[in-house]
C-alpha positions as CSV (number, residue, x, y, z in Angstrom):
1,M,-59.4,-24.7,0.9
2,T,-61.4,-27.6,-0.4
3,D,-60.8,-31.4,0.1
4,L,-57.5,-31.0,1.9
5,D,-55.3,-34.0,2.4
6,L,-52.4,-33.4,4.8
7,S,-49.6,-35.7,5.9
8,L,-47.0,-34.8,8.5
9,R,-44.4,-37.5,9.4
10,N,-41.5,-37.6,11.9
11,M,-42.0,-34.0,13.3
12,T,-42.0,-32.8,16.9
13,F,-43.4,-29.3,17.7
14,S,-42.5,-27.6,21.0
15,K,-42.9,-24.0,22.0
16,D,-43.4,-22.6,18.5
17,D,-40.4,-24.6,17.1
18,W,-40.0,-27.9,15.2
19,Q,-37.5,-30.7,15.6
20,T,-36.8,-33.5,13.2
21,Q,-34.1,-35.6,11.6
22,E,-36.1,-36.7,8.5
23,G,-39.5,-35.0,8.6
24,K,-41.9,-34.7,5.7
25,L,-44.9,-32.6,4.9
26,S,-47.2,-33.5,2.0
27,M,-50.4,-31.6,1.1
28,N,-52.9,-31.6,-1.7
29,A,-56.3,-30.0,-2.2
30,S,-58.9,-29.5,-4.9
31,E,-58.8,-25.8,-4.4
32,F,-57.0,-23.2,-2.4
33,I,-58.1,-19.5,-2.3
34,Y,-56.2,-16.8,-0.5
35,G,-57.3,-13.3,-1.4
36,S,-56.9,-12.9,-5.1
37,L,-54.8,-16.1,-5.4
38,H,-56.9,-19.1,-6.6
39,L,-55.0,-22.4,-7.1
40,F,-56.6,-25.6,-8.5
41,D,-55.2,-29.0,-7.5
42,P,-52.2,-27.7,-5.6
43,I,-49.6,-30.4,-4.5
44,I,-46.8,-29.6,-2.1
45,N,-44.1,-32.0,-0.8
46,T,-41.4,-30.8,1.6
47,E,-38.6,-32.4,3.6
48,F,-37.4,-31.1,7.0
49,S,-34.0,-31.6,8.5
50,P,-31.9,-29.9,11.2
51,Q,-30.4,-27.8,8.3
52,G,-33.8,-26.4,7.2
53,V,-36.7,-27.1,4.8
54,A,-36.3,-28.3,1.2
55,L,-39.2,-27.9,-1.3
56,R,-39.3,-31.2,-3.2
57,Q,-42.4,-30.5,-5.3
58,F,-44.9,-27.7,-5.9
59,T,-47.5,-28.3,-8.6
60,S,-50.7,-26.3,-9.3
61,R,-53.0,-24.7,-11.9
62,W,-54.5,-21.2,-11.7
63,E,-56.6,-19.3,-14.3
64,G,-55.7,-21.8,-17.0
65,V,-52.0,-21.8,-16.2
66,W,-50.0,-24.9,-15.1
67,S,-47.0,-24.5,-12.8
68,E,-44.5,-27.0,-11.5
69,R,-41.5,-26.3,-9.3
70,Q,-38.9,-28.5,-7.7
71,G,-35.9,-27.5,-5.8
72,T,-33.3,-28.2,-3.2
73,G,-33.2,-24.7,-1.9
74,C,-33.0,-24.6,1.9
75,V,-34.7,-22.3,4.3
76,T,-32.5,-22.0,7.4
77,G,-33.1,-20.4,10.7
78,K,-36.0,-21.3,12.9
79,R,-38.3,-18.8,14.4
C-alpha cells in the first residue's frame, strides 16, 4: 500500500470486537497491491452501527478499468 490515509471515528475495540453507535471508516491510497490484485487510487467509506457494517463507497481503478460501488448492504454478526 502506498500513501495510505486512514480515518476511524467513533469506534471502540475490545477483545477482538468493535462497538459503536455511529462509527465511520474512511480510507484512500495511491496504490494497493495484494497478490495479483493491483488497485490504483482506491477509496473506501463505510459506516458501522450495532446492526452491522454498510459500504457507502468503493471506488478504484485497475489495469485501465474504473469501478465504483455504493450500497446499503449490511454485514451482520460480529466475530
